[in-house]
C-alpha positions as CSV (number, residue, x, y, z in Angstrom):
1,M,64.1,172.0,102.9
2,E,60.7,171.9,101.2
3,Y,60.2,172.4,97.5
4,Q,57.4,171.8,95.0
5,N,59.6,169.9,92.5
6,F,62.1,168.2,94.8
7,D,62.2,166.1,97.9
8,C,65.5,166.4,99.7
9,E,66.4,164.2,102.6
10,I,69.7,164.5,104.5
11,A,70.9,161.5,106.4
12,E,74.4,160.3,107.5
13,G,76.2,162.8,105.2
14,C,74.2,162.1,102.1
15,A,71.6,164.5,100.6
16,T,69.2,162.3,98.6
17,V,67.2,164.4,96.1
18,R,64.1,163.0,94.3
19,M,62.0,164.9,91.7
20,I,58.4,164.9,93.0
21,G,56.6,167.7,91.3
22,P,54.1,167.6,88.4
23,G,54.7,165.4,85.4
24,A,55.4,168.4,83.2
25,P,57.1,170.8,85.6
26,N,57.4,174.5,85.0
27,M,61.1,174.6,84.1
28,G,61.6,178.2,85.5
29,N,60.2,177.2,88.9
30,L,62.2,174.0,88.8
31,C,65.4,175.8,88.1
32,D,64.9,178.4,90.8
33,E,64.3,175.6,93.3
34,F,67.3,173.7,92.1
35,V,69.6,176.6,92.4
36,D,68.3,177.4,95.9
37,M,68.6,173.8,97.0
38,M,72.1,173.3,95.6
39,L,73.4,176.5,97.3
40,R,72.0,175.3,100.6
41,L,73.5,171.9,100.2
42,Q,76.9,173.4,99.3
43,E,76.9,175.4,102.5
44,D,75.7,172.6,104.7
45,G,78.7,171.1,106.5
46,A,76.7,167.9,107.3
47,V,76.3,167.1,103.5
48,R,79.2,165.1,102.2
49,M,77.6,164.1,98.9
50,I,74.5,164.8,96.8
51,L,72.6,161.9,95.3
52,F,69.9,162.5,92.6
53,T,67.8,159.4,92.2
54,D,64.4,158.4,90.8
55,G,61.3,160.1,92.0
56,D,57.8,160.5,90.5
57,H,59.2,161.5,87.2
58,A,62.9,161.9,87.7
59,F,65.1,162.6,84.7
60,D,62.1,163.2,82.3
61,L,62.2,166.8,81.4
62,H,61.4,168.3,78.0
63,H,61.0,171.4,75.9
64,N,57.4,172.6,75.3
65,L,57.8,171.7,71.6
66,D,54.1,172.1,70.8
67,S,54.2,175.7,71.9
68,L,57.5,176.4,70.1
69,S,56.1,174.9,66.9
70,E,53.0,177.1,67.1
71,V,54.9,180.4,67.4
72,H,57.9,179.6,65.1
73,P,56.0,180.3,61.8
74,Q,55.3,183.9,63.0
75,D,59.0,184.4,63.6
76,Q,58.5,184.3,67.3
77,G,59.3,182.1,70.2
78,F,63.0,182.1,70.3
79,E,62.7,184.0,73.6
80,M,60.9,180.9,74.9
81,L,63.7,178.6,73.7
82,A,66.3,181.0,75.1
83,V,64.8,180.7,78.5
84,D,65.0,176.9,78.4
85,E,68.6,177.1,77.3
86,E,69.5,179.4,80.2
87,I,67.8,177.0,82.6
88,S,69.9,174.1,81.3
89,R,73.0,176.2,81.5
90,R,72.4,177.2,85.1
91,I,71.6,173.6,86.2
92,V,74.5,171.9,84.4
93,T,77.0,174.6,85.4
94,M,75.9,174.4,89.1
95,I,76.3,170.7,89.2
96,G,79.8,171.0,87.7
97,E,80.9,173.9,90.0
98,T,79.6,172.3,93.2
99,S,82.6,171.1,95.1
100,K,80.8,168.2,96.6
101,P,80.4,165.0,94.7
102,V,77.2,164.8,92.7
103,V,75.9,161.3,91.9
104,A,73.0,160.4,89.6
105,A,71.4,157.0,90.1
106,T,68.5,155.5,88.1
107,R,66.6,152.3,87.8
108,G,64.0,153.7,85.4
109,D,63.8,155.6,82.1
110,I,66.0,158.5,81.3
111,R,64.3,160.6,78.6
112,N,64.5,163.9,76.7
113,L,66.2,166.8,78.5
114,G,66.4,164.5,81.6
115,L,69.3,162.8,79.9
116,G,71.3,166.0,80.1
117,F,70.4,166.4,83.8
118,F,71.5,162.8,84.4
119,M,74.8,163.0,82.4
120,A,75.9,166.2,84.2
121,A,76.6,164.3,87.4
122,D,80.1,163.4,88.4
123,I,79.2,159.7,88.6
124,R,76.3,157.9,87.0
125,L,74.8,154.7,88.4
126,A,72.1,152.6,86.8
127,S,70.2,149.4,87.4
128,D,70.0,146.7,84.7
129,K,66.4,147.8,84.2
130,A,67.2,151.4,83.2
131,S,66.9,152.8,79.7
132,F,68.2,156.0,78.0
133,T,66.6,158.1,75.2
134,T,67.8,161.5,74.1
135,Q,65.6,164.3,72.8
136,D,64.0,163.7,69.4
137,M,65.8,166.0,66.9
138,S,63.2,165.7,64.2
139,G,61.9,169.2,65.3
140,G,65.2,170.7,64.3
141,L,66.5,171.6,67.7
142,L,69.8,170.5,69.4
143,P,69.7,168.3,72.5
144,G,71.5,171.0,74.5
145,W,72.3,170.5,78.2
146,G,76.0,170.2,77.5
147,L,75.6,166.8,75.8
148,M,77.8,167.8,72.8
149,H,80.6,168.4,75.4
150,I,80.0,165.5,77.7
151,L,79.0,162.6,75.4
152,P,82.0,162.7,73.0
153,R,84.4,162.5,75.9
154,L,82.6,159.5,77.3
155,I,81.5,157.4,74.3
156,G,83.4,159.0,71.4
157,P,82.2,161.2,68.5
158,G,80.7,158.5,66.3
159,R,78.6,156.9,69.0
160,T,77.6,160.4,70.2
161,L,76.2,161.3,66.7
162,D,74.5,158.0,66.3
163,F,72.9,158.2,69.7
164,L,71.7,161.8,69.2
165,W,70.6,161.5,65.6
166,S,68.9,158.1,65.8
167,H,66.7,158.8,68.8
168,R,66.9,155.1,69.7
169,T,66.4,153.9,73.2
170,V,69.6,152.3,74.7
171,G,69.2,149.6,77.3
172,A,71.2,149.6,80.5
173,D,73.7,146.9,79.4
174,E,74.5,148.7,76.2
175,A,74.6,152.1,78.0
176,W,77.2,150.6,80.4
177,R,79.3,149.2,77.5
178,M,79.1,152.5,75.7
179,G,80.2,154.5,78.7
180,L,77.0,156.3,79.4
181,V,76.9,155.0,82.9
182,D,79.9,154.3,85.2
183,R,78.4,151.4,87.2
184,L,75.7,148.9,86.3
185,I,73.9,147.4,89.3
186,D,71.6,144.3,89.5
187,D,68.2,145.8,90.1
188,Q,67.4,143.2,92.8
189,A,70.4,144.5,94.8
190,W,69.8,148.1,94.0
191,E,69.1,149.5,97.5
192,E,71.9,147.4,99.1
193,E,74.5,148.5,96.5
194,L,73.4,152.2,96.7
195,D,73.6,152.2,100.5
196,R,77.1,150.6,100.2
197,F,78.2,153.3,97.7
198,T,76.9,156.2,99.8
199,D,78.4,154.7,103.0
200,R,81.8,154.6,101.3
201,M,81.5,158.2,100.1
202,R,80.6,159.6,103.4
203,R,83.7,158.0,105.0
204,L,86.1,159.8,102.6
205,P,87.8,163.0,103.8
206,Q,86.2,165.8,102.0
207,P,89.3,167.9,101.0
208,A,90.6,164.9,99.1
209,V,87.2,164.2,97.5
210,Q,86.7,167.8,96.4
211,L,90.2,168.4,95.1
212,T,90.0,165.1,93.2
213,K,86.8,166.3,91.5
214,L,88.5,169.6,90.6
215,G,91.6,167.9,89.3
216,V,89.7,165.5,87.1
217,Q,87.6,168.4,85.7
218,Q,90.8,170.2,84.7
219,A,92.6,167.1,83.3
220,A,91.5,167.5,79.7
221,N,93.0,171.1,79.6
222,L,96.4,170.3,81.3
223,D,99.5,168.6,80.2
224,L,101.2,166.0,82.5
225,T,103.6,168.5,84.1
226,S,100.8,170.9,84.9
227,M,98.7,168.1,86.4
228,L,101.5,166.9,88.6
229,S,101.8,170.5,89.9
230,V,98.0,170.5,90.6
231,E,98.3,167.2,92.4
232,W,101.2,168.5,94.6
233,E,99.4,171.6,95.6
234,S,96.2,169.6,96.3
235,Q,98.1,167.1,98.4
236,Q,99.5,170.0,100.5
237,Q,95.9,171.2,101.1
238,C,94.8,167.7,102.1
239,W,97.7,167.3,104.5
240,E,96.8,170.5,106.3
241,S,93.1,169.5,106.7
242,L,91.5,168.2,109.9
243,E,89.7,165.5,108.0
244,T,92.9,164.1,106.5
245,A,94.4,164.1,110.0
246,E,91.5,162.1,111.3
247,G,91.6,159.7,108.4
248,L,95.3,159.0,108.9
249,R,94.8,158.7,112.7
250,A,91.9,156.3,112.2
251,R,94.0,154.2,109.8
252,Q,96.8,153.9,112.3
253,E,94.3,152.9,115.1
254,G,92.5,150.4,112.9
255,R,89.0,152.1,113.0
256,D,86.7,154.0,110.8
257,P,87.3,157.8,110.7
258,M,84.9,160.0,112.5
259,L,84.1,162.6,109.9
260,E,81.2,165.0,110.7
261,S,81.7,167.8,108.2
262,S,84.2,169.2,105.8
263,T,86.7,171.1,107.9
264,S,90.2,172.5,107.6
265,E,92.7,174.2,109.9
266,E,91.4,177.6,108.5
267,D,87.9,176.8,109.7
268,E,88.9,176.7,113.3
């Protein structure tokens, strides 16, 4: 797959995606490419996980606030803002609805709208050199990108408001203690730890991975009884899958499972 804004490399079950386009990408073009890429990765049986990591300017996206401030006095420009909001909705929704695990990993600076992109992932990894800065609200616009849904659930309402209103930069250690990132990695061991993580992910049977993602997404809206029912139904689906059969067989034989793609009995 070749794109102007993304470099996507698929190897050993992991699709590694880096942002490579211009420093101030056209958000419409970026979104179109993102949607096309994600649909292809979703359908590709060789892809077991999707990893977004630092590229030329990864996780550094922003509104064109200069243009918006110029047209606002003439009671114009909301259409421009609406386009940006639709782009963020499409990207965040697609990440959430993709059944495969989506991991964001950074050892650099997460800024502006890029924070929303980063936080939309299922799992967020950061080196101890990373930093996080949300969009400056002094222009009077909300951060968007689902952050008012995601952040309170991760770091609490008070910390969310402080983070969004203050526009202060949060270092990696504080971000980990707050709950912005799920794992903090020594920068010197970054490549080794990232390889170990992706190796682990590609060895997990996909039905279990995908149904776990779906269950965790539903957890906030279900009571315990409902979640137990979801777990039971999901367990049945796992039991009937070829990948679970191979995983259990490999465990019995004391070897690593040989998992090539996500399969089930119905795929045969």
